N, C-alpha and C positions, 0 to 999 in steps of 0.2 A: 542483485535482488532482479525478480522478475518485474513485468507490466503488471502482472496479478496481485500483485503485494501492495501495490498503488490504492488500493481500494478494501473495504471492510465495514463491516457492521456497526465498527463504532466508529464514532467522530475522533479525528485526532489521529487514529491509531498507526495509519500509513504514515505519517510526516514524523511521530515519534521513532519508529521503526529506522527510519533514512537517519534520523540525527544518532539514533546508538549506533547503527552501522558505521556509522561514516567515525565514531569515535570509536569504534573498535579498531577500524581499518588505522586510526591514530596511533591504539597503542600498540598495535603490532610493529611500525614502524619503532616508536619511542623504547618498548619492550625487549623487542627480537631484531632488531636493527636491519629489519625485512624492509623492501619496496611494497609498497599496498594502495590498494586504490577502492573506489567504490563504483561499482559498474550497475548498469541499469538497462536490459536489454529488451529491447522493443518497448517503448518510451511512448512512442504514440499511440501504441495498443492501449495503454492504458491513462493517458491523459489527452489523447487526440479528441478533438471533436471532429464527428461525421455526420451528415444530416443535422437532423433533427434531435439529437442526442443530448442529453440534460447533463448540465455541470452540476457535480455534485460537492457537498460540501469539502467532503477527505481532497476532491481534485484541487479544488483552489488551496487545500492546508499545502499540500503536495507542492505546489507550483510556489505558494509566498514561502515554503521550506528550501526548496531546491536554490531558488532566485536569493534568501539569506545567506545559505552557506557559499554561495560563488561571492558575495559582496561581501562577505566577515567570515571567513573561511577558519578564523583561528577561535572564535567564541561561539562554544555551540553548546547549548541545554539540552538535557533531555529530562525537566523539569524539577532539577535541586533550585537551590537558591545560588544567586551568582556568588562567584568568589574570585577575586582579584587574579590569585594566583594559579586559577584552572584555564589555563591554555592551553588550546587542542593544536596539535601539529598539523599543518596545512595537507592536506589529502587531497591528491586528484578525483575529480567525478567524471566517469567516463559513460554517456549515454550512446544507445544505438537504436534506430530505427528506420522505417519505408517512407514517412511522411512526413516530415518534421515541419511542413506547413500547418499543419492539424492542431498545431503545438500553439499556447498562448504568447503571442509575438513577443511580449518584452524579456522571456524567459529565455528565448533563443537569438536576441540583440547581439550585435555584433558589441565585442569587449566584453561580455558576459559569457557567452558560449563561441567556443571556435569547431568550426565546422568542417569536414572530411568528408569530399561525396567519393565514394570507390564505384568507379564506373568499368571494370574491364574491359581488355581488347580483347582481339582473338587468340593472339599469341599468348596472353594472360591465364584465358580459359584455357586453353591447349597443355599447358603448364602445370595448372591447379589438375586437372583430370586425370593428367600423367600420371601426379601424384596420388591420386583416388586408387589405381590400377597399377601401381609400383609392385603391390604383392603379389598382381594374379599375372604379372610378364606379360601383359599386353604394352607391345611397341609403340614408340611416339607415332609412328606414321600410323598407326591402326588407329589411334586417340585422334591424330587430325582428322582422318576418314569419319568417325563418329560426330565431331563437332562439324564437320560440314554438310553432313548429313541432315542432321538436325541441328540448324543455325538457329539464333535467338531466342536460345534455350535459356532459364534460368541454372545455374549451377546444380542446384537439388535435383533436376532432372536428370542428369548425368549419374548423380548417385543410386537414384533411382534404377537407374537401369541395372546396376549391378547387384541391389536388392532382389528386384526382380527375378534373377537369375536363381536367387537363392531360396526364394518364395517357392518358385516352381518344381526345385528340386527338394525342398522340406514336403512340401507336396506329395511328390512321387514316393519320397521316404516313407512317408505315412501310410500311404495307400500298400506300400510292397510288404509292411511287415505287419499288415493286419487291418488297415482301416482305421479313423478316427475312433468309430466305436467301441474296439479292442485296444487303442493307445494305453489307456491306464493299466491295462492287466496285463499287457505286454511289458510293459517299462517294468511294471511291480516284481512279474515273475524273473525278468531278466538281471533286476537288481539282485533279489535272494538270491538265484544261479550263481550269482558275479559273470553273468554273459549279457551287459547291455549291447541291444542293438547300436551299430555304429554308422555314423551319418557321415559320408564322405563328401566333402565341400565341391561345388561343378568346378568342373575346370573354364575359365573364362575365355570366351573366344570372339573374335569379329563379328562372326555370323549370331550366332546367341546374342550377344548385345544390341544390334542393329535389329534384330527381330522383336526382343524386348520394347526399343525404342519404337516402334513401328506402333505395337500396341497399346503404350503409353500413349503416343499422338492421335491414336482412335479415341481414346478416352477421353481426351480433353474435345477432340472434335462432337463427340458425343453430350459433353455440357454445353457446349456453345452451340450445339443446335437442339437441343432439346427446350428446354427454356421453359420447364413444366408449370412455373407460377402463372406466364402464360396461358396457358392451356386451361387453366383452374380460374381464370380470372376473366376470361373473353366473353362470358357470356353476363358482367356484372352490368354492361350498360346496356346491356337488352331491354 
């Protein structure tokens, strides 16, 4: 599940959805003999309290549903009458998030939720980034150079370096075949003629990746320095 499914215009719908998917995972275990779980990604984005955000009825129902599933994992109703023989197989519930301190405290208390905090060290980051570039022929020594050049960055940053090289190559490819204005016509004509233009993936090099990294760093700095909201609001107190 996504955190975006924890809210709905209809009261009670997200809670029912959680119970329904929990039971579905249980049926996979029972009927197919496969390991299964209920996973909710970025739960703090859907249930977290930030500043003066308002707690909705659905937020409360979802919290109550998850607490009940933790305490009574084998008795789960989705609206039907209770039946003594209706016992659900226990299913693990795994949630991910960035800041669990924004969640309702009793939900995350010890005994109800077991918490794992992942903080990769330098060696972990180097190994992960090296796997990202495994198909591109980037050596581990070059990955070490990239990580040391851009320290204290999220793992997504190193993935964005590779994406940026593709973005630049695709833009150049589009310009070379006639520009974006004629892209549709060019592709349509090539398809009819059986001669579609071929895009050649860029060759990843340390220099290109470092150049893209510097570009991303400049973008980050620009966002930090701009603070346009302050510019817009600076005359409010005058």
